[in-house]
C-alpha positions, 0 to 999 in steps of 0.5 A, a space after each residue: 562483548 565483541 561476540 555478542 555484536 557479531 551475533 546480533 549483526 549476523 541475526 539482523 543480516 539474516 532477518 533482513 535477507 528473509 524479508 527482502 527476498 521475494 522468494 521467501 515471502 508468502 507467494 500466492 498460489 496459482 489457485 489463489 490468483 485465480 480465485 482473486 481474478 474471479 473476484 475482479 469486476 467493474 474497476 477492479 478488473 484493472 487490478 493486476 495480481 503479480 505471479 511473484 511478490 515484488 519488493 516494496 520501496 524503502 524510501 521513507 515518507 513523512 506525516 504532517 508532524 514530520 515523523 518518518 515512516 516506511 511501508 513495512 512499518 505496517 507489516 502484519 497488515 494487508 495494505 493498499 498504498 495509494 499514490 495520489 496528488 491534489 492536481 490529479 482529477 481521478 484522485 478526487 473521485 477515488 479518494 472518498 472510496 478509500 477513505 470509507 474503506 479505511 473508516 470501516 476496515 482499518 485495524 489489525 488486519 488491514 490499512 489504507 496508506 494514502 501518500 501525497 507524491 510530488 509537489 503538493 503544498 500542505 494547504 492544498 492537501 488540506 483543502 483537497 481533503 476537506 473538499 472531498 470529505 476525507 475524515 478517516 485517512 491519514 495523509 502521508 507526504 513523498 514530496 520528492 517522489 522518492 518512494 514513488 520513483 522506487 515503486 516505479 509509479 508512472 502516473 497518478 493515481 496508482 494503488 499498490 496491494 501489499 501483503 502482510 509480509 510487506 511485498 507488493 502482490 498487485 497493482 492498479 493503475 488509475 482511479 477505482 471505487 474501493 468501496 465496491 463489492 468486488 474491492 471488498 471481496 478481494 480485500 476480505 479474501 487477502 485478509 482471510 489468508 492464513 498468516 505464515 
């Protein structure tokens, strides 16, 4: 029994090391980064694609039912992780485009994860979502900004592009139109990449 426990621990450690090590995660080639750069137009020109994948934060965040989540819960999908707040004016303009993207593209290959970070009263979040017409997005909560802090989010909104392996591959600071032809082309390019 003890031998099985040691084996299970070693297996778990190896798996965690593989998924935590940026060098072992799928890295975009310079050609792929160039192809994505060529797709950037309008607001998407602010999207910075990293030369190497960056580990995402491991801090838990919750939904309104109190269930805990981590970004890697959605491994296997390309993700847009959007940090926003009810008091953020650019978030009010940007969030409906994220909602539309979620409604149209969410599935086994793609997900938008919208995280209200910092002090956002639940009632204010519901009112914000109603006022801007959010119907498809699930709102997640990071009230003490633990995840935002781990991921070095300096202001809001910030949208982080996460690959299927759960590594940050790009980041856009400020608001953007995520329903633009450029945004859709970039997301389509990433979801069409062969899985490792």
